[in-house]
C-alpha positions in Angstrom: 27.5 -3.2 -22.9 27.3 -1.7 -26.5 29.1 1.7 -26.8 28.1 2.5 -30.4 24.3 2.2 -30.0 21.7 3.8 -27.7 20.8 1.8 -24.7 18.1 2.7 -22.2 19.5 3.9 -18.9 16.8 2.0 -17.2 18.5 -1.2 -18.4 22.2 -0.2 -18.2 22.0 1.8 -15.1 18.9 1.6 -12.9 16.6 -1.5 -13.0 17.4 -4.7 -11.4 18.2 -7.9 -13.3 15.1 -9.6 -11.9 12.7 -6.9 -13.3 14.5 -6.8 -16.7 14.2 -10.4 -17.0 10.4 -10.2 -16.6 10.3 -8.0 -19.7 13.2 -9.8 -21.5 12.8 -11.4 -25.0 13.4 -14.8 -23.3 10.6 -14.4 -20.8 8.3 -13.0 -23.5 8.7 -15.6 -26.2 8.9 -18.5 -23.7 5.7 -17.4 -22.4 4.2 -17.3 -26.0 5.4 -20.9 -26.3 3.7 -21.8 -22.9 0.5 -20.3 -24.1 0.8 -22.4 -27.4 1.3 -25.5 -25.2 -1.7 -24.6 -23.1 -3.8 -24.1 -26.1 -2.8 -27.3 -27.7 -3.4 -29.3 -24.4 -6.8 -27.8 -23.9 -7.8 -28.4 -27.5 -6.7 -32.1 -27.2 -8.5 -32.6 -24.1 -11.7 -31.1 -25.5 -11.4 -33.6 -28.5 -9.8 -31.8 -31.4 -7.2 -33.8 -33.5 -4.3 -32.8 -31.4 -2.1 -35.6 -30.0 -0.2 -36.1 -26.7 3.0 -36.5 -28.7 2.5 -33.2 -30.3 1.9 -31.5 -26.9 5.0 -33.2 -25.5 7.1 -32.1 -28.5 5.9 -28.4 -27.9 6.7 -28.7 -24.2 10.3 -30.0 -24.9 11.2 -26.7 -26.8 9.7 -23.9 -24.8 13.0 -22.3 -24.0 15.4 -23.1 -26.8 14.4 -20.0 -29.0 16.5 -19.3 -32.0 16.2 -15.6 -32.3 18.4 -15.3 -35.5 16.0 -17.7 -37.2 12.9 -15.8 -35.9 14.4 -12.4 -37.3 14.8 -14.2 -40.7 11.2 -15.3 -40.7 10.0 -11.9 -39.5 12.0 -10.1 -42.3 10.3 -12.5 -44.7 6.7 -12.5 -43.3 6.7 -9.0 -41.7 4.7 -10.5 -38.8 6.4 -11.1 -35.5 3.9 -13.9 -34.2 4.0 -15.8 -37.5 7.7 -15.6 -37.4 7.7 -17.2 -34.1 5.3 -19.8 -35.1 7.4 -21.0 -37.9 10.6 -20.8 -35.8 8.9 -23.0 -33.2 7.5 -25.3 -35.9 11.0 -26.0 -37.2 11.9 -27.5 -33.8 8.5 -29.3 -33.5 7.8 -30.6 -36.9 5.1 -33.1 -35.7 3.3 -30.3 -33.9 3.8 -27.6 -36.5 0.3 -28.3 -38.2 -1.5 -27.4 -34.8 0.5 -24.6 -33.3 -1.7 -21.5 -32.9 -4.7 -23.5 -34.1 -7.9 -21.1 -34.1 -5.9 -18.3 -32.4 -5.1 -14.7 -33.4 -1.9 -12.9 -32.5 -3.4 -11.3 -29.5 -3.8 -14.8 -28.0 -0.1 -14.9 -27.3 0.7 -11.1 -27.3 -2.1 -9.9 -24.9 -2.2 -12.9 -22.6 1.6 -12.7 -22.3 1.4 -8.9 -21.4 -1.0 -9.8 -18.6 1.2 -12.4 -17.2 4.3 -10.2 -17.2 2.5 -7.3 -15.6 1.2 -9.6 -12.8 4.7 -10.9 -12.2 6.1 -7.3 -12.4 3.4 -6.2 -9.8 4.4 -9.1 -7.6 8.0 -7.9 -7.7 7.1 -4.2 -7.0 4.9 -5.5 -4.1 7.8 -7.3 -2.5 10.2 -4.4 -2.9 7.6 -2.1 -1.2 7.4 -4.5 1.7 11.2 -4.2 2.1 11.1 -0.5 2.0 8.3 -0.6 4.7 10.5 -2.9 6.8 13.3 -0.5 6.8 11.1 2.5 7.7 9.4 0.6 10.4 12.7 0.2 12.2 13.5 3.9 11.7 10.1 5.1 12.8 10.1 2.9 15.9 13.7 4.1 16.9 12.8 7.9 16.5 9.1 7.7 17.6 9.6 10.0 20.5 12.4 12.4 19.2 10.8 15.8 19.0 11.3 17.7 15.7 9.8 20.8 14.2 6.6 20.1 12.3 6.2 22.3 9.2 3.2 23.6 7.3 4.0 25.6 4.3 7.6 24.8 5.2 7.1 27.2 8.1 7.7 26.0 11.6 4.5 24.7 13.2 3.8 22.5 16.1 6.2 19.9 17.1 6.1 16.2 15.8 8.5 13.5 16.1 11.0 12.1 13.6 9.3 8.7 13.8 5.9 10.1 13.4 6.9 11.8 10.2 8.2 8.6 8.9 4.7 7.0 9.4 3.3 9.5 6.9 5.6 8.2 4.3 4.8 4.7 5.3 1.0 5.2 5.1 1.1 6.5 1.6 3.3 3.5 0.6 0.8 1.2 2.4 -2.0 2.7 0.2 0.1 1.9 -2.8 0.6 -1.7 -1.7 -3.1 -2.1 -1.1 -3.7 -0.8 -4.7 -1.2 -3.3 -6.0 -2.8 -6.2 -4.2 -6.2 -5.3 -5.8 -4.5 -5.1 -9.2 -2.9 -8.5 -8.8 -6.1 -10.1 -7.5 -8.3 -8.7 -10.3 -6.0 -9.2 -13.4 -7.6 -11.5 -15.9 -6.3 -13.1 -19.1 -7.6 -12.1 -22.5 -8.3 -15.8 -23.0 -9.0 -17.2 -26.5 -11.3 -14.6 -27.9 -10.3 -14.7 -31.7 -10.0 -11.9 -34.2 -12.8 -9.7 -33.1 -13.6 -11.2 -29.8 -16.5 -13.4 -31.0 -14.7 -16.7 -30.7 -16.0 -17.6 -34.1 -12.9 -19.5 -35.1 -13.1 -21.8 -32.0 -16.8 -22.3 -32.3 -16.0 -23.5 -35.8 -13.3 -25.8 -34.6 -15.7 -27.3 -32.0 -18.6 -27.6 -34.4 -20.9 -25.2 -32.7 -20.3 -26.6 -29.2 -20.4 -23.5 -27.0 -19.6 -25.1 -23.8 -16.4 -26.6 -25.2 -15.3 -23.0 -26.4 -16.0 -21.8 -22.9 -14.2 -24.7 -21.3 -11.1 -23.9 -23.6 -10.6 -20.5 -22.0 -11.0 -22.0 -18.5 -8.5 -24.7 -19.1 -5.9 -22.2 -20.6 -6.4 -19.7 -17.7 -5.9 -22.5 -15.2 -2.7 -23.8 -16.8 -1.3 -20.2 -16.8 -2.2 -19.6 -13.1 -5.2 -17.5 -13.6 -8.8 -17.9 -12.4 -10.5 -15.5 -14.8 -10.5 -14.3 -18.4 -12.1 -10.9 -19.4 -15.8 -11.4 -19.9 -15.9 -9.7 -23.3 -13.4 -8.1 -25.7 -12.6 -7.1 -29.1 -9.5 -8.6 -30.5 -7.4 -7.1 -27.5 -8.1 -6.8 -23.9 -9.3 -3.2 -23.0 -6.3 -0.8 -22.9 -7.7 0.5 -19.7 -6.0 -2.5 -18.0 -2.6 -1.0 -19.2 -3.7 2.3 -17.8 -4.8 1.0 -14.5 -1.5 -0.7 -14.0 0.7 2.1 -15.0 -1.4 4.4 -12.8 -0.9 2.1 -9.9 2.8 2.3 -10.6 2.6 6.0 -10.7 1.1 6.0 -7.3 4.2 4.4 -6.0 6.3 7.0 -7.7 4.2 9.8 -6.1 4.8 8.4 -2.6 8.7 7.9 -3.4 8.9 11.5 -4.7 7.1 12.8 -1.6 9.5 10.9 0.8 12.6 11.9 -1.4 11.6 15.6 -1.5 11.0 15.7 2.2 14.5 14.1 2.8 16.1 16.6 0.4 14.7 19.5 2.6 15.7 17.8 5.8 19.2 17.3 4.3 19.3 21.1 3.7 18.3 21.7 7.3 21.1 19.2 8.4 18.6 17.2 10.5 18.3 13.9 8.5 20.4 12.8 5.6 20.6 9.9 3.2 23.5 7.5 3.6 26.9 8.9 2.3 29.7 6.5 1.5 33.1 7.0 2.9 34.7 7.9 -0.6 31.7 9.4 -2.1 32.1 12.7 -3.9 29.2 15.3 -3.4 30.5 17.7 -6.0 33.2 17.9 -8.5 33.9 21.5 -7.6 33.0 21.8 -3.9 34.6 18.9 -1.8 32.6 19.7 1.3 29.2 19.0 -0.2 26.9 16.1 0.7 24.3 16.4 -1.9 21.2 14.2 -1.6 21.8 12.5 -4.9 19.9 9.3 -4.2 16.8 11.1 -3.3 17.2 13.4 -6.3 17.3 10.4 -8.5 14.2 9.1 -6.9 12.4 12.4 -7.7 13.8 12.3 -11.3 12.7 8.7 -12.0 9.4 9.3 -10.3 8.6 12.3 -12.5 9.1 10.1 -15.6 6.7 7.4 -14.3 4.0 10.0 -13.3 4.2 11.5 -16.8 4.2 8.1 -18.5 0.6 7.5 -17.2 -0.5 9.7 -20.0 0.6 7.0 -22.7 -1.9 4.3 -21.8 -4.5 6.9 -21.0 -4.5 8.3 -24.5 -4.1 4.8 -26.0 -7.2 3.7 -24.3 -9.1 6.7 -25.5 -8.2 6.4 -29.2 -8.8 2.7 -29.8 -11.2 2.1 -32.6 -14.0 -0.5 -32.5 -12.6 -4.0 -32.0 -8.9 -3.3 -32.8 -6.3 -0.8 -34.2 -2.5 -1.3 -34.1 -1.5 2.3 -32.9 -1.4 0.9 -29.3 1.3 -1.7 -30.0 4.5 0.5 -30.4 3.5 2.8 -27.6 2.7 0.0 -25.0 6.0 -1.8 -25.9 7.6 1.3 -24.4 5.3 2.8 -21.9 4.4 -0.4 -19.8 7.7 -2.1 -19.3 9.6 1.3 -18.9 7.2 2.2 -16.0 7.9 -1.1 -14.4 11.7 -0.7 -14.7 11.6 2.9 -13.4 9.5 2.0 -10.4 11.8 -1.0 -9.8 14.8 1.4 -9.8 13.0 3.8 -7.5 12.2 1.1 -5.0 15.8 -0.1 -5.1 17.1 3.3 -4.2 14.4 4.0 -1.6 15.3 0.7 0.2 19.0 1.7 0.2 18.2 5.1 1.5 15.7 4.0 4.1 18.1 1.4 5.4 20.8 3.9 6.3 19.2 7.2 7.2 21.4 9.4 9.2 19.7 11.5 12.0 21.4 14.5 13.7 19.6 14.9 17.0 21.7 17.9 18.2 20.8 19.9 15.1 17.1 18.9 15.5 17.2 19.9 19.1 18.9 23.2 18.3 16.1 24.1 15.7 13.3 23.1 18.1 14.7 25.2 20.8 14.9 28.2 18.5 11.2 28.0 17.9 9.9 26.5 21.2 9.4 29.9 23.0 6.8 30.8 20.4 5.1 27.5 20.8 5.1 27.5 24.7 3.5 31.1 24.7 0.1 29.7 25.1 1.0 27.4 27.9 2.9 30.2 29.7 0.0 32.5 29.3 -2.3 30.0 31.0 0.1 29.6 33.7 0.4 33.3 34.3 -3.5 33.5 34.3 -3.4 30.9 37.1 -1.1 33.1 39.1 -3.7 36.0 38.9 -2.8 37.5 35.4 -5.3 39.0 33.0 -5.7 36.7 30.1 -6.4 39.6 27.5 -3.5 41.8 28.8 -1.2 38.7 28.5 -2.2 37.9 25.1 -1.4 41.4 23.9 2.0 41.4 25.8 2.9 38.0 24.2 1.9 39.5 20.7 4.2 42.5 21.2 7.1 40.6 22.7 6.9 37.9 20.0 7.3 40.6 17.3 10.4 42.0 19.2 11.8 38.5 19.5 11.2 37.8 15.9 12.8 41.1 14.9 15.9 40.1 17.0 16.2 36.7 15.1 15.3 37.9 11.6 16.9 41.3 11.3 19.6 41.3 13.9 20.6 37.6 13.6 20.4 37.1 17.4 18.9 34.2 19.3 15.3 33.9 20.2 15.0 35.8 23.5 11.3 35.7 24.0 11.7 34.0 27.4 14.1 36.7 28.6 11.7 39.3 27.4 8.8 37.7 29.3 10.9 37.3 32.5 11.5 41.1 32.5 7.8 41.9 31.9 6.0 42.3 35.3 2.6 41.3 33.6 3.7 37.6 33.8 5.0 37.6 37.3 7.2 34.6 36.6 11.0 34.1 36.8 13.1 32.9 33.9 13.3 29.5 35.6 9.5 29.2 35.9 9.1 30.3 32.3 11.8 27.8 31.1 9.9 25.0 32.7 7.5 25.2 29.7 10.3 24.6 27.3 10.3 20.7 27.6 9.8 19.7 23.8 8.3 16.4 25.0 5.4 18.2 26.3 4.4 19.4 22.7 4.4 16.2 20.7 0.9 15.2 21.6 0.3 11.5 20.9 3.2 11.0 18.5 4.9 8.0 20.1 1.6 6.3 20.8 0.4 7.0 17.2 3.6 5.4 15.8 3.3 2.3 18.1 -0.3 1.9 17.0 0.3 2.4 13.4 3.3 -0.1 13.5 1.3 -2.7 15.4 -2.1 -2.4 13.7 -1.1 -1.6 10.1 2.5 -2.5 9.3 3.0 -5.7 11.5 0.3 -7.6 9.4 1.9 -6.7 6.2 5.4 -7.7 7.2 4.0 -10.9 8.6 2.0 -11.6 5.5 4.9 -11.0 3.1 7.7 -12.5 5.3 9.0 -14.1 2.1 9.8 -10.9 0.7 12.1 -10.2 3.6 14.0 -13.4 3.3 11.6 -15.4 5.3 12.3 -13.4 8.4 9.6 -11.4 10.2 10.7 -8.2 11.6 10.6 -7.9 15.4 7.4 -6.0 16.0 7.1 -5.7 19.7 6.4 -1.9 20.4 
């Protein structure tokens, strides 16, 4: 670690080694060389004067990249692609005359970017599956534990702890589906030439349009793609970068929603993120258990969400067939979005795998509000016993205000049930009224909704991507 030069925290502190490798110089420039090999092989197979010996020489030197030599060439030529052509050519003297034949810089630059983005999305996809697996276990375990539902962060009807977790999972499932779409529709730039006309390749193949078309098909196949973009200028449309970063921002949005909910639950002392034995919550206040991991998720998510603006503006300001004002920006905005989302998902998986639930605190909060929620059922019961519905409604309104005053102004417990028991309009004892205070009677279909969601929506995903879970399918009997 360098201590006298700036280093991105995403590299030094947050992102995984595997995501960093995808956007590393080794991965980038070895992919350039793989593309040059694919180009040479396709040109050879289609009849251009490229030999098998030249192709094999190129294949033998895909990974032994002399970065110092490349830097020397770039200083001299002021062109990164040509610097690497010459560096490669020094290792492959027989193939040097045919390296990059007919291509422009974007042949290696843009095609590599697409390849790296696809691999990055595949890694993000797998990490999403791991988060879903952790939340699946949590949701199933707490599918029937009643808890206060909140609208406007005000107590509403009851839900369950497990049902709330399905809301987080459902949004992440939407992100997964979007990522699957992006992966399946990504297409290489192909071999389009300087303005997208393929004129240089048409010249090489002496006007044979079919061979020019087959050239792209062969290159795409060797690089693991089934399609190339149908038309382009010199570059692929920068909307592709926007679409990918926007997809990543969707993951960030879901993560931030989860982490924000958990930060609020931590304040309520109902559910907390894992807290290590020797972890320090505050340098000044030893008793604190700050939700620092969820706060970090929110912080990184904010960065990714804002980062979407970069490829959006870049796309909107490209001139005709090519300008270069995209280059420096996309070198930052696209890889950094991937690294940040990678970090977010690493933290999310850690938090989701060790969530701490405090049932007694949850029950206490539920019982504080339950008399208000039970009031309608109590009114119906009292009507069945001969009471007047309109009179009872008014009495509940008045008594609820009195109970609310006792709670908010006097700091007392909610005594609505005691007030109703003392009111002859209800004609019910305290025991009869308390029979309406079973939290399980107010959670609707929460347990069933959890079971159905896990079985119908999550189980197929965990089965499909069992490899992301170490080859082990999560137990999904509900």
